[in-house]
Every structure is written in C-alpha cells, then in structure tokens.
N, CA, C and O of each residue as an XYZ file, in Angstrom:
904
protein
N     127.138    139.161     77.862
C     127.304    139.007     79.310
C     125.952    138.692     79.936
O     124.979    139.387     79.646
N     125.853    137.652     80.799
C     124.587    137.343     81.472
C     124.069    138.544     82.252
O     124.839    139.393     82.700
N     122.748    138.598     82.406
C     122.124    139.771     83.031
C     122.645    140.015     84.438
O     122.898    141.161     84.810
N     122.810    138.948     85.234
C     123.268    139.122     86.610
C     124.691    139.655     86.657
O     125.008    140.528     87.466
N     125.548    139.129     85.788
C     126.935    139.609     85.730
C     126.988    141.060     85.288
O     127.784    141.843     85.807
N     126.138    141.423     84.327
C     126.085    142.805     83.863
C     125.637    143.726     84.987
O     126.189    144.812     85.163
N     124.639    143.296     85.746
C     124.142    144.117     86.861
C     125.230    144.327     87.903
O     125.392    145.431     88.424
N     125.983    143.262     88.211
C     127.057    143.390     89.187
C     128.142    144.336     88.700
O     128.694    145.116     89.476
N     128.445    144.262     87.409
C     129.445    145.168     86.839
C     128.973    146.613     86.937
O     129.753    147.501     87.280
N     127.710    146.851     86.638
C     127.171    148.212     86.704
C     127.215    148.750     88.130
O     127.526    149.922     88.342
N     126.905    147.903     89.104
C     126.955    148.326     90.513
C     128.390    148.663     90.912
O     128.636    149.679     91.561
N     129.336    147.807     90.521
C     130.745    148.048     90.850
C     131.263    149.297     90.155
O     132.033    150.064     90.733
N     130.834    149.501     88.901
C     131.266    150.677     88.150
C     130.714    151.948     88.788
O     131.431    152.938     88.932
N     129.436    151.918     89.168
C     128.826    153.077     89.828
C     129.551    153.393     91.129
O     129.811    154.559     91.427
N     129.876    152.373     91.900
C     130.589    152.556     93.163
C     131.964    153.169     92.936
O     132.380    154.072     93.662
N     132.656    152.676     91.935
C     134.018    153.158     91.666
C     134.005    154.588     91.149
O     134.801    155.414     91.595
N     133.117    154.889     90.218
C     132.996    156.264     89.731
C     132.625    157.200     90.882
O     133.175    158.294     91.000
N     131.691    156.765     91.726
C     131.264    157.609     92.837
C     132.396    157.916     93.787
O     132.522    159.043     94.266
N     133.223    156.917     94.067
C     134.366    157.125     94.967
C     135.378    158.086     94.345
O     135.878    158.982     95.025
N     135.683    157.907     93.065
C     136.632    158.794     92.390
C     136.108    160.228     92.402
O     136.862    161.165     92.664
N     134.814    160.398     92.120
C     134.220    161.741     92.128
C     134.379    162.393     93.497
O     134.719    163.573     93.591
N     134.134    161.629     94.552
C     134.224    162.160     95.914
C     135.663    162.510     96.268
O     135.918    163.583     96.815
N     136.595    161.635     95.970
C     137.989    161.834     96.360
C     138.704    162.886     95.531
O     139.796    163.318     95.900
N     138.116    163.306     94.421
C     138.697    164.409     93.649
C     138.371    165.777     94.259
O     138.967    166.784     93.878
N     137.440    165.814     95.190
C     137.022    167.078     95.792
C     138.082    167.636     96.734
O     139.024    166.947     97.126
N     137.897    168.906     97.084
C     138.735    169.558     98.093
C     138.769    168.692     99.352
O     137.710    168.299     99.840
N     139.933    168.385     99.887
C     140.054    167.412    100.983
C     139.135    167.654    102.171
O     138.661    166.700    102.789
N     138.874    168.935    102.504
C     138.085    169.218    103.699
C     136.577    169.073    103.492
O     135.815    169.196    104.451
N     136.130    168.812    102.258
C     134.694    168.597    102.020
C     134.385    167.156    101.628
O     133.224    166.809    101.414
N     135.413    166.315    101.533
C     135.183    164.903    101.231
C     134.354    164.269    102.347
O     134.594    164.526    103.526
N     133.394    163.454    101.976
C     132.590    162.716    102.948
C     133.528    161.803    103.741
O     134.105    160.875    103.174
N     133.688    162.052    105.049
C     134.650    161.260    105.827
C     134.327    159.778    105.880
O     135.220    158.958    106.097
N     133.056    159.420    105.684
C     132.689    158.000    105.744
C     133.342    157.212    104.615
O     133.550    156.006    104.746
N     133.673    157.888    103.494
C     134.310    157.184    102.372
C     135.773    156.866    102.655
O     136.396    156.100    101.920
N     136.327    157.454    103.725
C     137.732    157.253    104.064
C     137.917    156.271    105.215
O     139.046    155.956    105.592
N     136.814    155.791    105.772
C     136.910    154.818    106.854
C     137.413    153.481    106.312
O     137.173    153.134    105.155
N     138.107    152.747    107.159
C     138.762    151.517    106.706
C     137.790    150.546    106.044
O     138.096    149.993    104.988
N     136.631    150.334    106.645
C     135.664    149.386    106.087
C     135.171    149.842    104.716
O     135.008    149.032    103.802
N     134.934    151.151    104.584
C     134.447    151.692    103.314
C     135.508    151.568    102.230
O     135.202    151.223    101.089
N     136.754    151.851    102.589
C     137.846    151.739    101.618
C     138.024    150.289    101.188
O     138.211    150.003    100.005
N     137.964    149.383    102.148
C     138.110    147.961    101.824
C     137.002    147.495    100.883
O     137.258    146.752     99.936
N     135.771    147.934    101.146
C     134.648    147.567    100.279
C     134.804    148.167     98.887
O     134.500    147.518     97.886
N     135.279    149.410     98.830
C     135.474    150.079     97.547
C     136.556    149.383     96.728
O     136.408    149.210     95.518
N     137.633    148.989     97.381
C     138.715    148.300     96.677
C     138.264    146.930     96.183
O     138.637    146.504     95.090
N     137.459    146.243     96.992
C     136.927    144.946     96.582
C     136.030    145.095     95.358
O     136.078    144.277     94.439
N     135.219    146.139     95.355
C     134.336    146.404     94.224
C     135.142    146.738     92.966
O     134.859    146.228     91.882
N     136.145    147.600     93.124
C     136.990    147.976     91.988
C     137.765    146.778     91.448
O     137.999    146.674     90.244
N     138.155    145.886     92.334
C     138.905    144.681     91.936
C     138.103    143.834     90.957
O     138.676    143.215     90.061
N     136.784    143.802     91.118
C     135.947    143.016     90.214
C     135.922    143.604     88.810
O     135.651    142.896     87.840
N     136.202    144.887     88.703
C     136.255    145.534     87.390
C     137.588    145.274     86.711
O     137.645    144.835     85.562
N     138.671    145.556     87.452
C     140.025    145.351     86.940
C     140.986    145.548     88.117
O     140.900    146.561     88.811
N     141.887    144.613     88.352
C     142.803    144.755     89.487
C     143.625    146.033     89.456
O     143.980    146.569     90.506
N     143.932    146.529     88.256
C     144.726    147.751     88.147
C     143.953    148.953     88.668
O     144.542    149.867     89.245
N     142.644    148.960     88.471
C     141.817    150.050     88.999
C     141.898    150.072     90.518
O     142.076    151.128     91.124
N     141.767    148.908     91.124
C     141.854    148.811     92.582
C     143.227    149.239     93.076
O     143.340    149.935     94.085
N     144.266    148.826     92.368
C     145.629    149.183     92.788
C     145.821    150.701     92.754
O     146.396    151.274     93.679
N     145.347    151.348     91.699
C     145.512    152.793     91.566
C     144.734    153.550     92.642
O     145.233    154.527     93.201
N     143.517    153.100     92.929
C     142.725    153.742     93.971
C     143.411    153.586     95.325
O     143.441    154.521     96.125
N     143.951    152.418     95.571
C     144.670    152.186     96.824
C     145.931    153.047     96.907
O     146.276    153.547     97.979
N     146.616    153.219     95.778
C     147.806    154.087     95.738
C     147.428    155.506     96.127
O     148.121    156.144     96.920
N     146.322    156.002     95.566
C     145.889    157.346     95.934
C     145.583    157.430     97.422
O     146.014    158.361     98.101
N     144.842    156.458     97.920
C     144.439    156.494     99.334
C     145.654    156.500    100.261
O     145.664    157.201    101.273
N     146.660    155.731     99.917
C     147.840    155.657    100.777
C     148.723    156.896    100.679
O     149.543    157.144    101.564
N     148.560    157.686     99.597
C     149.413    158.858     99.377
C     148.680    160.187     99.547
O     149.306    161.246     99.488
N     147.353    160.148     99.760
C     146.554    161.370     99.727
C     147.007    162.403    100.748
O     146.839    163.601    100.520
N     147.578    161.969    101.872
C     148.000    162.909    102.910
C     149.253    163.686    102.516
O     149.652    164.610    103.224
N     149.875    163.323    101.399
C     151.057    164.065    100.952
C     150.678    165.387    100.296
O     151.547    166.221    100.041
N     149.391    165.587    100.019
C     148.910    166.858     99.450
C     147.992    167.504    100.476
O     146.907    166.991    100.750
N     148.421    168.629    101.047
C     147.609    169.334    102.038
C     146.458    170.066    101.351
O     146.436    170.216    100.129
N     145.491    170.522    102.175
C     144.376    171.289    101.636
C     144.878    172.553    100.937
O     144.358    172.933     99.888
N     145.878    173.195    101.512
C     146.447    174.399    100.905
C     147.108    174.077     99.564
O     146.962    174.826     98.599
N     147.827    172.971     99.512
C     148.479    172.566     98.262
C     147.448    172.178     97.209
O     147.648    172.425     96.020
N     146.348    171.574     97.642
C     145.265    171.227     96.722
C     144.728    172.483     96.037
O     144.489    172.481     94.829
N     144.540    173.549     96.805
C     144.022    174.796     96.236
C     144.956    175.312     95.145
O     144.500    175.710     94.073
N     146.264    175.306     95.415
C     147.219    175.764     94.412
C     147.276    174.857     93.200
O     147.555    175.307     92.089
N     147.013    173.578     93.418
C     147.078    172.603     92.339
C     145.823    172.603     91.483
O     145.898    172.508     90.258
N     144.659    172.710     92.135
C     143.388    172.478     91.441
C     142.461    173.688     91.335
O     141.591    173.708     90.465
N     142.626    174.718     92.212
C     141.571    175.721     92.306
C     141.989    177.149     91.966
O     141.525    177.680     90.958
N     142.842    177.794     92.761
C     143.178    179.195     92.537
C     144.440    179.308     91.683
O     145.516    178.876     92.096
N     144.303    179.890     90.493
C     145.410    179.939     89.530
C     146.077    178.561     89.429
O     147.291    178.430     89.591
N     145.261    177.542     89.160
C     145.748    176.173     89.323
C     146.657    175.703     88.192
O     146.570    176.167     87.055
N     147.523    174.774     88.543
C     148.345    174.099     87.525
C     147.547    173.008     86.838
O     147.765    172.717     85.662
N     146.619    172.402     87.575
C     145.868    171.254     87.057
C     144.383    171.414     87.380
O     143.855    170.635     88.173
N     143.695    172.385     86.801
C     142.285    172.584     87.129
C     141.446    171.367     86.760
O     141.766    170.629     85.829
N     140.370    171.177     87.509
C     139.510    170.018     87.289
C     138.372    170.311     86.317
O     137.335    169.648     86.361
N     138.552    171.284     85.452
C     137.550    171.623     84.446
C     138.025    171.089     83.104
O     139.016    171.565     82.550
N     137.314    170.099     82.589
C     137.763    169.362     81.409
C     137.963    170.282     80.208
O     138.921    170.115     79.453
N     137.063    171.254     80.025
C     137.161    172.153     78.881
C     138.427    172.989     78.878
O     138.861    173.447     77.821
N     139.023    173.194     80.038
C     140.260    173.972     80.133
C     141.362    173.376     79.267
O     142.197    174.101     78.725
N     141.361    172.057     79.141
C     142.431    171.370     78.418
C     142.150    171.217     76.927
O     142.989    170.722     76.174
N     140.962    171.649     76.510
C     140.561    171.445     75.124
C     140.467    172.751     74.354
O     140.794    172.802     73.168
N     140.020    173.812     75.028
C     139.785    175.089     74.360
C     140.651    176.187     74.942
O     140.957    176.179     76.135
N     141.046    177.133     74.104
C     141.737    178.318     74.583
C     140.736    179.228     75.277
O     139.574    179.309     74.878
N     141.199    179.913     76.323
C     140.323    180.826     77.045
C     139.975    182.021     76.159
O     140.872    182.620     75.566
N     138.668    182.391     76.054
C     138.282    183.565     75.267
C     138.847    184.840     75.870
O     138.986    184.951     77.089
N     139.170    185.791     75.022
C     139.793    187.036     75.470
C     138.785    188.053     76.002
O     139.145    188.914     76.805
N     137.525    187.964     75.565
C     136.508    188.928     75.990
C     135.234    188.188     76.389
O     135.071    187.006     76.086
N     134.325    188.903     77.079
C     133.053    188.302     77.479
C     132.200    187.941     76.265
O     131.560    186.890     76.243
N     132.192    188.815     75.253
C     131.400    188.532     74.054
C     131.933    187.315     73.323
O     131.166    186.520     72.779
N     133.246    187.172     73.311
C     133.849    185.993     72.674
C     133.496    184.732     73.431
O     133.310    183.674     72.829
N     133.401    184.836     74.754
C     133.056    183.674     75.564
C     131.671    183.152     75.214
O     131.442    181.943     75.179
N     130.735    184.090     74.951
C     129.371    183.694     74.631
C     129.251    182.976     73.306
O     128.310    182.210     73.103
N     130.198    183.212     72.389
C     130.138    182.604     71.060
C     131.199    181.536     70.863
O     131.362    181.034     69.751
N     131.915    181.179     71.903
C     133.057    180.288     71.765
C     132.633    178.833     71.656
O     131.524    178.453     72.034
N     133.563    178.019     71.121
C     133.316    176.578     71.072
C     133.147    176.012     72.473
O     132.393    175.060     72.676
N     133.854    176.600     73.447
C     133.719    176.087     74.807
C     132.309    176.317     75.329
O     131.790    175.487     76.075
N     131.685    177.416     74.957
C     130.317    177.666     75.380
C     129.375    176.612     74.800
O     128.488    176.112     75.492
N     129.577    176.280     73.524
C     128.774    175.235     72.896
C     129.031    173.888     73.561
O     128.111    173.097     73.767
N     130.289    173.641     73.892
C     130.696    172.431     74.610
C     129.931    172.312     75.932
O     129.442    171.237     76.279
N     129.833    173.430     76.667
C     129.100    173.433     77.932
C     127.616    173.160     77.701
O     126.978    172.446     78.475
N     127.081    173.730     76.636
C     125.671    173.502     76.321
C     125.410    172.035     76.012
O     124.389    171.482     76.420
N     126.322    171.412     75.300
C     126.175    169.985     74.993
C     126.135    169.159     76.271
O     125.276    168.294     76.437
N     127.076    169.435     77.174
C     127.105    168.688     78.432
C     125.803    168.913     79.200
O     125.203    167.962     79.701
N     125.369    170.166     79.291
C     124.137    170.482     80.017
C     122.941    169.746     79.446
O     122.086    169.273     80.195
N     122.871    169.643     78.122
C     121.729    168.980     77.504
C     121.757    167.475     77.725
O     120.705    166.846     77.838
N     122.930    166.899     77.785
C     123.017    165.474     78.130
C     122.572    165.272     79.576
O     121.839    164.330     79.878
N     123.017    166.158     80.472
C     122.562    166.074     81.862
C     121.034    166.173     81.938
O     120.391    165.408     82.656
N     120.468    167.113     81.198
C     119.017    167.309     81.222
C     118.288    166.075     80.691
O     117.228    165.706     81.196
N     118.854    165.451     79.687
C     118.261    164.237     79.123
C     118.098    163.159     80.187
O     117.133    162.396     80.162
N     119.042    163.097     81.120
C     119.003    162.105     82.193
C     118.417    162.683     83.490
O     118.438    162.029     84.533
N     117.901    163.900     83.415
C     117.352    164.579     84.597
C     118.385    164.710     85.712
O     118.057    164.623     86.895
N     119.623    164.918     85.317
C     120.723    165.109     86.273
C     120.881    166.606     86.505
O     121.072    167.363     85.554
N     120.804    167.038     87.758
C     120.817    168.461     88.078
C     122.159    168.891     88.651
O     122.726    168.222     89.515
N     122.658    170.025     88.155
C     123.871    170.617     88.709
C     123.544    171.314     90.023
O     122.421    171.764     90.247
N     124.555    171.390     90.886
C     124.359    172.046     92.183
C     125.381    173.166     92.348
O     126.148    173.189     93.311
N     125.378    174.086     91.402
C     126.217    175.270     91.522
C     127.560    175.189     90.832
O     128.260    176.198     90.752
N     127.951    174.027     90.329
C     129.224    173.895     89.636
C     129.035    173.990     88.126
O     127.927    173.812     87.619
N     130.123    174.273     87.412
C     130.084    174.248     85.960
C     129.934    172.808     85.482
O     130.386    171.882     86.155
N     129.306    172.612     84.329
C     129.028    171.243     83.881
C     130.272    170.416     83.570
O     130.216    169.187     83.607
N     131.404    171.074     83.260
C     132.604    170.300     82.920
C     133.534    170.085     84.116
O     134.676    169.661     83.940
N     133.055    170.374     85.331
C     133.829    170.090     86.551
C     133.935    168.572     86.677
O     132.913    167.889     86.746
N     135.129    168.048     86.709
C     135.324    166.605     86.609
C     134.609    165.799     87.686
O     134.021    164.769     87.357
N     134.625    166.209     88.963
C     133.851    165.437     89.941
C     132.371    165.342     89.590
O     131.735    164.321     89.854
N     131.813    166.407     88.992
C     130.407    166.379     88.568
C     130.224    165.395     87.415
O     129.291    164.592     87.427
N     131.104    165.453     86.426
C     130.991    164.550     85.278
C     131.131    163.094     85.731
O     130.438    162.212     85.225
N     132.027    162.852     86.681
C     132.243    161.489     87.157
C     131.069    161.014     88.006
O     130.700    159.841     87.951
N     130.483    161.910     88.787
C     129.270    161.567     89.537
C     128.142    161.209     88.570
O     127.383    160.270     88.809
N     128.041    161.962     87.481
C     127.032    161.647     86.465
C     127.238    160.235     85.920
O     126.272    159.490     85.757
N     128.484    159.861     85.638
C     128.763    158.513     85.145
C     128.349    157.465     86.171
O     127.848    156.401     85.807
N     128.556    157.761     87.444
C     128.161    156.831     88.502
C     126.648    156.627     88.521
O     126.165    155.499     88.624
N     125.911    157.724     88.423
C     124.453    157.654     88.536
C     123.796    157.065     87.294
O     122.643    156.639     87.353
N     124.513    157.033     86.170
C     123.933    156.526     84.919
C     124.579    155.217     84.467
O     124.373    154.785     83.333
N     125.352    154.590     85.338
C     126.041    153.348     84.952
C     125.062    152.254     84.548
O     125.406    151.374     83.759
N     123.842    152.303     85.085
C     122.847    151.278     84.767
C     121.750    151.811     83.853
O     120.627    151.309     83.883
N     122.057    152.811     83.050
C     121.032    153.413     82.198
C     120.520    152.410     81.161
O     121.176    151.413     80.859
N     119.338    152.701     80.626
C     118.730    151.845     79.611
C     119.588    151.801     78.354
O     120.359    152.717     78.069
N     119.433    150.723     77.622
C     120.190    150.543     76.384
C     119.979    151.716     75.434
O     120.918    152.140     74.761
N     118.761    152.244     75.371
C     118.455    153.353     74.460
C     119.250    154.607     74.789
O     119.482    155.439     73.912
N     119.678    154.755     76.063
C     120.395    155.958     76.485
C     121.913    155.790     76.467
O     122.649    156.756     76.674
N     122.375    154.587     76.224
C     123.817    154.333     76.317
C     124.617    155.109     75.263
O     125.747    155.526     75.517
N     124.032    155.295     74.097
C     124.745    156.028     73.050
C     124.951    157.486     73.445
O     126.006    158.065     73.181
N     123.942    158.074     74.076
C     124.051    159.460     74.531
C     125.117    159.571     75.614
O     125.944    160.483     75.591
N     125.092    158.640     76.562
C     126.074    158.629     77.646
C     127.483    158.415     77.102
O     128.431    159.066     77.541
N     127.612    157.498     76.145
C     128.923    157.232     75.550
C     129.447    158.453     74.809
O     130.655    158.681     74.760
N     128.545    159.236     74.233
C     128.995    160.443     73.530
C     129.603    161.448     74.497
O     130.602    162.094     74.180
N     129.005    161.579     75.669
C     129.589    162.468     76.677
C     131.021    162.055     76.977
O     131.918    162.896     77.042
N     131.232    160.755     77.159
C     132.555    160.261     77.508
C     133.535    160.450     76.355
O     134.616    161.011     76.533
N     133.148    159.976     75.169
C     134.072    159.936     74.031
C     134.373    161.324     73.460
O     135.523    161.644     73.161
N     133.337    162.133     73.313
C     133.496    163.416     72.614
C     133.744    164.600     73.538
O     134.297    165.613     73.109
N     133.341    164.485     74.802
C     133.389    165.643     75.684
C     134.261    165.464     76.923
O     134.472    166.418     77.672
N     134.773    164.244     77.150
C     135.573    163.998     78.351
C     137.001    163.549     78.063
O     137.952    164.092     78.624
N     137.150    162.560     77.191
C     138.419    161.832     77.092
C     139.600    162.737     76.764
O     140.652    162.621     77.393
N     139.451    163.632     75.796
C     140.578    164.490     75.412
C     141.067    165.318     76.595
O     142.272    165.460     76.804
N     140.127    165.866     77.370
C     140.504    166.653     78.537
C     141.117    165.798     79.637
O     142.059    166.227     80.302
N     140.592    164.592     79.834
C     141.143    163.682     80.838
C     142.589    163.325     80.530
O     143.429    163.279     81.429
N     142.872    163.074     79.267
C     144.241    162.722     78.873
C     145.212    163.853     79.213
O     146.302    163.613     79.733
N     144.807    165.077     78.915
C     145.678    166.225     79.189
C     145.831    166.458     80.687
O     146.925    166.769     81.159
N     144.745    166.311     81.432
C     144.821    166.456     82.887
C     145.759    165.409     83.474
O     146.555    165.718     84.361
N     145.671    164.181     82.989
C     146.539    163.127     83.496
C     148.008    163.459     83.258
O     148.851    163.221     84.123
N     148.314    164.011     82.080
C     149.697    164.408     81.783
C     150.183    165.473     82.765
O     151.313    165.417     83.251
N     149.312    166.443     83.049
C     149.677    167.520     83.968
C     149.929    166.978     85.375
O     150.880    167.384     86.042
N     149.074    166.064     85.817
C     149.209    165.501     87.160
C     150.443    164.601     87.253
O     151.097    164.552     88.294
N     150.757    163.896     86.179
C     151.984    163.101     86.155
C     153.210    164.006     86.280
O     154.155    163.702     87.007
N     153.169    165.118     85.556
C     154.282    166.061     85.607
C     154.433    166.654     87.007
O     155.549    166.848     87.488
N     153.314    166.937     87.651
C     153.341    167.477     89.014
C     153.678    166.392     90.035
O     154.033    166.693     91.175
N     153.565    165.133     89.624
C     153.857    163.962     90.459
C     153.082    164.015     91.772
O     153.663    163.984     92.857
N     151.758    164.096     91.649
C     150.871    164.114     92.813
C     149.950    162.894     92.751
O     149.688    162.371     91.668
N     149.458    162.438     93.908
C     148.663    161.202     93.934
C     147.378    161.254     93.124
O     146.831    160.204     92.787
N     146.877    162.445     92.801
C     145.650    162.529     92.008
C     145.813    161.910     90.622
O     144.829    161.574     89.964
N     147.061    161.762     90.186
C     147.297    161.115     88.896
C     146.745    159.690     88.900
O     146.325    159.188     87.858
N     146.742    159.035     90.066
C     146.253    157.667     90.160
C     144.736    157.604     89.941
O     144.240    156.672     89.308
N     144.004    158.591     90.462
C     142.552    158.607     90.282
C     142.184    158.812     88.818
O     141.262    158.175     88.311
N     142.910    159.707     88.137
C     142.583    159.965     86.729
C     142.932    158.760     85.875
O     142.201    158.425     84.943
N     144.046    158.106     86.184
C     144.398    156.895     85.448
C     143.355    155.805     85.687
O     142.973    155.101     84.752
N     142.896    155.660     86.914
C     141.846    154.681     87.213
C     140.577    154.994     86.433
O     139.902    154.090     85.941
N     140.260    156.271     86.325
C     139.084    156.702     85.564
C     139.227    156.342     84.090
O     138.274    155.867     83.473
N     140.403    156.562     83.526
C     140.645    156.224     82.122
C     140.545    154.715     81.888
O     140.049    154.281     80.847
N     141.011    153.918     82.847
C     140.925    152.463     82.706
C     139.466    152.012     82.794
O     139.050    151.120     82.053
N     138.683    152.620     83.693
C     137.247    152.317     83.750
C     136.587    152.550     82.399
O     135.792    151.735     81.929
N     136.932    153.675     81.784
C     136.334    154.035     80.500
C     136.737    153.044     79.410
O     135.905    152.613     78.612
N     138.010    152.689     79.384
C     138.504    151.826     78.301
C     138.153    150.358     78.524
O     137.609    149.712     77.629
N     138.456    149.828     79.700
C     138.336    148.382     79.894
C     136.952    147.934     80.357
O     136.552    146.797     80.107
N     136.226    148.816     81.027
C     134.903    148.433     81.518
C     133.803    148.978     80.605
O     132.893    148.246     80.215
N     133.892    150.267     80.268
C     132.906    150.851     79.354
C     133.135    150.382     77.912
O     132.214    150.385     77.095
N     134.385    149.978     77.611
C     134.696    149.512     76.259
C     134.837    150.630     75.251
O     134.597    150.428     74.060
N     135.229    151.826     75.720
C     135.390    152.981     74.836
C     136.873    153.300     74.682
O     137.635    153.192     75.643
N     137.275    153.686     73.500
C     138.686    153.937     73.228
C     139.160    155.213     73.904
O     138.484    156.241     73.873
N     140.333    155.129     74.515
C     140.955    156.322     75.093
C     142.283    156.614     74.400
O     143.138    157.303     74.956
N     142.457    156.090     73.180
C     143.672    156.355     72.423
C     143.837    157.844     72.234
O     142.878    158.550     71.921
N     145.051    158.321     72.423
C     145.316    159.751     72.286
C     145.334    160.154     70.824
O     145.785    159.405     69.957
N     144.827    161.366     70.568
C     144.883    161.914     69.214
C     146.310    162.344     68.913
O     147.070    162.641     69.835
N     146.693    162.383     67.630
C     148.001    162.919     67.282
C     148.172    164.319     67.846
O     147.225    165.106     67.863
N     149.378    164.633     68.308
C     149.629    165.887     69.016
C     149.190    167.110     68.234
O     148.673    168.066     68.812
N     149.394    167.088     66.903
C     149.081    168.283     66.122
C     147.582    168.523     65.997
O     147.169    169.615     65.606
N     146.747    167.518     66.324
C     145.303    167.710     66.201
C     144.610    167.802     67.553
O     143.388    167.945     67.604
N     145.359    167.724     68.649
C     144.727    167.697     69.963
C     143.847    168.911     70.217
O     142.771    168.782     70.802
N     144.290    170.094     69.785
C     143.525    171.307     70.067
C     142.201    171.348     69.309
O     141.335    172.163     69.624
N     142.037    170.474     68.311
C     140.786    170.447     67.562
C     139.740    169.556     68.234
O     138.609    169.480     67.754
N     140.081    168.897     69.309
C     139.166    167.984     69.978
C     138.428    168.707     71.105
O     138.994    169.612     71.719
N     137.157    168.323     71.397
C     136.364    167.413     70.615
C     135.660    168.136     69.482
O     135.565    169.363     69.513
N     135.171    167.429     68.496
C     134.388    168.049     67.446
C     132.996    168.328     68.009
O     132.224    167.402     68.259
N     132.690    169.575     68.201
C     131.418    169.938     68.825
C     130.304    169.792     67.807
O     130.349    170.389     66.731
N     129.318    169.005     68.149
C     128.225    168.673     67.243
C     126.989    169.460     67.639
O     126.377    169.180     68.670
N     126.616    170.441     66.830
C     125.465    171.283     67.150
C     124.175    170.462     67.257
O     123.251    170.844     67.974
N     124.116    169.317     66.531
C     122.912    168.519     66.542
C     122.605    167.970     67.929
O     121.444    167.720     68.254
N     123.635    167.782     68.747
C     123.430    167.206     70.073
C     122.588    168.120     70.954
O     121.982    167.669     71.926
N     122.553    169.411     70.610
C     121.739    170.344     71.382
C     120.259    169.969     71.315
O     119.472    170.416     72.150
N     119.869    169.148     70.323
C     118.464    168.802     70.138
C     118.014    167.641     71.028
O     116.846    167.255     70.979
N     118.911    167.079     71.835
C     118.532    165.973     72.712
C     117.377    166.392     73.606
O     117.400    167.470     74.200
N     116.369    165.537     73.697
C     115.208    165.857     74.510
C     115.479    165.557     75.967
O     116.212    164.627     76.305
N     114.878    166.358     76.820
C     115.009    166.127     78.253
C     114.189    164.902     78.634
O     113.200    164.562     77.985
N     114.635    164.242     79.718
C     113.899    163.080     80.204
C     112.514    163.526     80.668
O     112.379    164.587     81.277
N     111.485    162.727     80.384
C     110.138    163.120     80.842
C     110.059    163.120     82.351
O     110.676    162.287     83.014
N     109.304    164.050     82.889
C     109.113    164.112     84.342
C     107.804    163.443     84.697
O     106.843    163.461     83.928
N     107.787    162.860     85.865
C     106.557    162.182     86.304
C     105.576    163.195     86.865
O     105.947    164.289     87.291
N     104.340    162.803     86.851
C     103.310    163.672     87.418
C     102.869    164.571     86.409
O     101.997    165.402     86.661
C-alpha cells in the first residue's frame, strides 16, 4: 500500500476505534461532541473508507442508542451485568478466593496487557486493563505505531482480545441491544483492516483461550524522554 494511502487508513482506523471506545461508555459520560450531527457524519465518512459495513453498523448503533437508557446500561454492562465490558470475564472463570485470584491465569492475563500498555507508554486512568473501552482507545492511539511495534500490538488483539470480543458479541446479540453493532464493527476493523483473523475457536476449546505467554511479561517499556 502506498505511504499516503496507508497514512489515511491509519487516521480513519484511529478515528473509528476512538469513536467506538467513547460510545461504549456509560451514556451520561460520553463526550457530547461525538454525538453532534457534524461529528457523526464525519465519523461515518471516515469509517466508510475502511469498509462500508463498519459505517453501516456504527450508524445502526447511533440510530438505536436511545433504546437503552442509562439505567438499563448499568444492568447490562455494570452492576451484576449480563454483558460486562471486561474482556477477561469471557475467557477465565472467576477465582473463588483472593489468594487464587493472585495466582490465576486471569491475573497473568492482566499483567500481559499492562506490560503491552507500558511498552507503548499508554497509561491507565483508574480502570482495569481489560476494560474494553480502554483496550479500544489503546488501539486508536497506536494505529500508526512503528513497524517494529506492530507485532506487539497485534499480539494484544489476537491473543488477549479476540476470544473475549467474540463471546461478548454473542451475549449482546442474545440481549438484542444496539451495542452488538459496535462490537461487530470492532471485529470487522480487526479482520478486514488490521488483517488479523477473528475465526472462532472450536466450542470445546474456547475456555482454553488465550494461551497466556509468560515470556510477554519481559516486554520492555518505551523509553521516556529527558
């Protein structure tokens, strides 16, 4: 792909990921400027350059978002939720004790995500590292990363995100809520724009995903200036 075309794709991808990350948040904390007509039109135009289906899904969510109230969002995503936005929830069983939590695969999973964030100097702001809006914001901010860092970024997506995204999408489809459109758009971005496979694992092996790689903990943090 020519350099200019690649740059435009990265800008459009960053814009689309950023919008999805914002619109997945609790309705009353969403930046209202992202919901203004001009902003939505620009976002849809940008998404259209990636894939028309991505734009269609984002538009579907926007036109249906008022069907889920803030109170319903809490029941769906936050307090005793049916569809929590924490990717690890769909991959690992909840530990029964605090000591088990400290030694669990999910704890290692969180450490892997944190170390990838540190490698890119991406800082959390009070949320858990596997909170989907945070992970999607990270993808937005690193869409134009250097070639040397693309393998690390792709590992986050392939090994630490996709399995949970697939399960979340199934849950949202079952609940028949507009958020299913955002997750589907996210999966299409990953497959058709990032070029990474989102094929589902066989059902009997789903609980074994992802294979947590202890070696990834050795990723070095990005150098700081000064």
